[in-house]
C-alpha positions as CSV (number, residue, x, y, z in Angstrom):
1,M,102.7,-39.6,33.8
2,K,101.9,-38.2,30.0
3,A,98.7,-35.7,29.3
4,P,95.9,-37.4,27.7
5,T,95.8,-36.2,23.7
6,S,92.8,-34.9,22.4
7,I,91.8,-36.1,19.0
8,F,91.0,-32.5,18.2
9,Q,94.6,-31.5,19.1
10,P,96.7,-30.5,16.0
11,Q,99.2,-32.7,15.3
12,S,101.1,-30.4,13.0
13,P,100.7,-26.6,11.5
14,F,99.1,-28.4,8.3
15,S,96.4,-30.3,10.1
16,F,95.5,-27.2,12.2
17,S,95.1,-25.4,9.1
18,V,92.9,-28.2,7.5
19,R,90.8,-28.4,10.5
20,R,90.4,-24.6,10.3
21,L,89.4,-24.6,6.7
22,L,87.0,-27.1,7.6
23,Q,85.5,-25.5,10.3
24,L,84.8,-22.2,8.2
25,V,83.8,-24.0,5.2
26,L,81.0,-26.0,7.4
27,A,80.0,-22.6,9.2
28,L,79.3,-21.0,5.6
29,M,77.2,-23.8,4.5
30,V,75.2,-23.7,7.8
31,S,74.9,-19.8,7.6
32,A,73.5,-20.0,4.2
33,V,71.1,-23.0,5.2
34,I,69.7,-21.0,7.8
35,S,70.1,-17.3,6.8
36,P,66.9,-16.9,4.6
37,A,67.4,-16.0,1.3
38,Q,66.7,-12.3,0.2
39,A,67.0,-10.3,-3.1
40,Q,69.4,-7.5,-2.9
41,A,68.1,-5.3,-5.4
42,D,67.7,-2.2,-3.1
43,R,70.9,-0.5,-2.3
44,I,71.1,2.3,0.5
45,A,73.8,4.0,1.4
46,E,74.9,4.6,4.9
47,G,72.8,7.2,6.5
48,D,70.0,7.1,3.7
49,R,67.5,4.8,5.7
50,P,65.7,8.0,6.8
51,W,65.4,9.0,3.3
52,V,63.9,5.5,2.7
53,D,61.4,5.3,5.2
54,T,60.1,8.7,4.3
55,V,59.8,8.1,0.7
56,R,58.1,4.9,1.2
57,A,55.8,6.4,3.9
58,L,54.9,9.6,1.9
59,M,54.2,7.0,-1.2
60,R,51.8,4.9,1.2
61,A,50.1,8.2,2.2
62,E,49.9,9.2,-1.5
63,R,51.6,12.7,-0.8
64,L,54.2,12.7,-3.4
65,T,53.8,13.7,-6.9
66,Y,55.3,13.0,-10.1
67,V,56.7,15.5,-12.8
68,D,58.2,13.6,-15.8
69,V,61.5,15.3,-16.9
70,E,63.9,14.8,-19.8
71,V,67.7,14.5,-18.7
72,S,70.2,15.6,-21.2
73,E,73.3,15.5,-19.0
74,V,75.1,12.2,-20.1
75,H,76.7,11.5,-16.6
76,F,73.6,11.6,-14.6
77,R,71.4,9.8,-17.5
78,E,74.3,6.9,-17.4
79,R,74.1,6.5,-13.7
80,L,70.1,6.1,-13.7
81,Q,70.6,3.4,-16.5
82,Q,73.3,1.5,-14.4
83,I,70.7,1.8,-11.6
84,A,67.9,0.5,-13.8
85,W,70.1,-2.4,-14.9
86,D,71.1,-3.3,-11.1
87,Q,67.4,-3.4,-10.4
88,A,66.4,-5.4,-13.0
89,Q,69.1,-8.2,-11.9
90,I,66.6,-9.1,-9.4
91,W,64.0,-10.6,-11.8
92,G,65.8,-13.5,-11.9
93,D,64.7,-14.4,-8.5
94,T,61.2,-13.0,-8.7
95,I,59.5,-12.6,-12.0
96,L,61.8,-15.0,-14.1
97,E,61.3,-17.5,-11.7
98,G,57.6,-18.0,-13.6
99,D,56.9,-18.2,-17.2
100,Y,58.7,-15.3,-18.4
101,W,62.0,-15.0,-20.4
102,A,63.8,-11.6,-20.4
103,D,66.2,-10.0,-22.8
104,E,69.1,-8.8,-20.9
105,E,68.8,-5.2,-22.3
106,V,67.3,-2.8,-19.7
107,M,65.8,0.5,-21.4
108,L,65.8,3.5,-19.3
109,D,61.8,4.3,-20.3
110,L,60.9,7.3,-17.6
111,I,62.6,9.6,-15.4
112,Q,60.6,11.6,-13.2
113,G,61.1,14.0,-10.3
114,V,59.4,13.0,-6.9
115,Y,57.9,16.0,-5.0
116,R,56.4,16.4,-1.6
117,E,54.8,19.9,-1.1
118,G,56.8,21.4,-3.9
119,V,60.2,20.0,-2.7
120,Q,62.0,17.5,-4.6
121,V,62.7,14.4,-2.4
122,A,63.7,11.7,-4.9
123,W,63.6,10.6,-8.6
124,R,61.6,8.0,-9.7
125,I,62.9,5.4,-12.8
126,T,60.8,3.3,-14.7
127,Y,62.8,0.7,-16.7
128,S,61.9,-2.4,-19.3
129,S,63.0,-5.2,-20.9
130,K,61.9,-7.2,-24.2
131,A,60.2,-10.1,-22.8
132,F,58.4,-13.3,-23.5
133,D,55.3,-15.3,-22.0
134,T,56.3,-18.7,-22.3
135,S,53.2,-20.3,-20.5
136,V,52.1,-21.2,-23.9
137,C,54.7,-22.3,-25.8
138,A,58.0,-24.4,-25.4
139,P,60.9,-22.3,-26.6
140,Y,63.9,-24.7,-27.3
141,E,67.1,-24.3,-25.4
142,F,70.5,-23.7,-26.7
143,A,69.2,-21.3,-29.5
144,D,70.0,-18.0,-28.1
145,E,70.9,-16.8,-31.7
146,D,67.8,-18.2,-33.1
147,P,64.7,-15.4,-32.7
148,A,62.2,-18.4,-34.2
149,R,62.7,-20.2,-31.0
150,F,59.7,-17.8,-29.3
151,N,57.9,-17.9,-32.3
152,D,54.7,-19.3,-30.5
153,C,55.2,-17.2,-27.0
154,I,53.2,-14.1,-26.2
155,P,55.7,-11.2,-26.6
156,G,55.9,-8.3,-24.3
157,R,58.1,-6.1,-22.0
158,I,58.6,-6.6,-18.2
159,H,58.3,-3.1,-16.6
160,E,59.2,-2.2,-12.9
161,S,59.8,1.3,-11.3
162,S,62.4,2.4,-8.5
163,F,63.0,5.6,-6.3
164,V,66.5,6.9,-6.4
165,S,68.0,9.6,-3.9
166,M,68.9,13.0,-5.1
167,D,72.5,12.3,-4.8
168,L,71.9,8.9,-6.5
169,K,73.5,6.5,-4.5
170,S,70.6,5.1,-2.8
171,F,67.7,3.3,-4.6
172,I,64.3,1.3,-3.6
173,R,62.0,-0.6,-5.8
174,D,58.6,0.9,-6.0
175,D,56.3,-1.0,-3.6
176,E,53.6,-0.2,-5.9
177,A,55.4,-0.8,-9.5
178,Y,57.1,-4.3,-8.8
179,A,58.0,-6.2,-12.3
180,E,55.1,-6.9,-14.2
181,F,54.8,-8.4,-17.7
182,I,52.4,-6.7,-20.4
183,E,51.9,-7.9,-23.7
184,D,52.7,-6.0,-26.9
């Protein structure tokens, strides 16, 4: 007697690979729908979770001291600028979901040493980008090169701050200085 064949039994190597591909696509689609969307602004290097927890706890307890610093080392400043740009990318899922438009250029406005009882525990960077409040105007689309499209909008800047680990590998947004539009 011949064994019954299943409708899911592969008939050829090609049909098996197509079926596996479809299963994979379905699994990815389901995981994308089920898993909550999370913005990935913060970057935490392996082993730096204690640093993150400590900085956040000290910040909330108001036990940190901030000292403005000038950074002259080019490599160090370039890395902080890159972190600022990386952090600003989250704005597309946060403040820019509202009535704001921002320029892609992100400026590193301020670098501070962050201290606890005289010992530096982090860096704090404040960064910004030219922006417009578009709630009172209607900038026309497809005119990126035309500055007149924002004539009736409110000009300003979006500002935000982040903490950076001493080795510049981990960074987290400052819970008390999320992206905010400030008029010029």
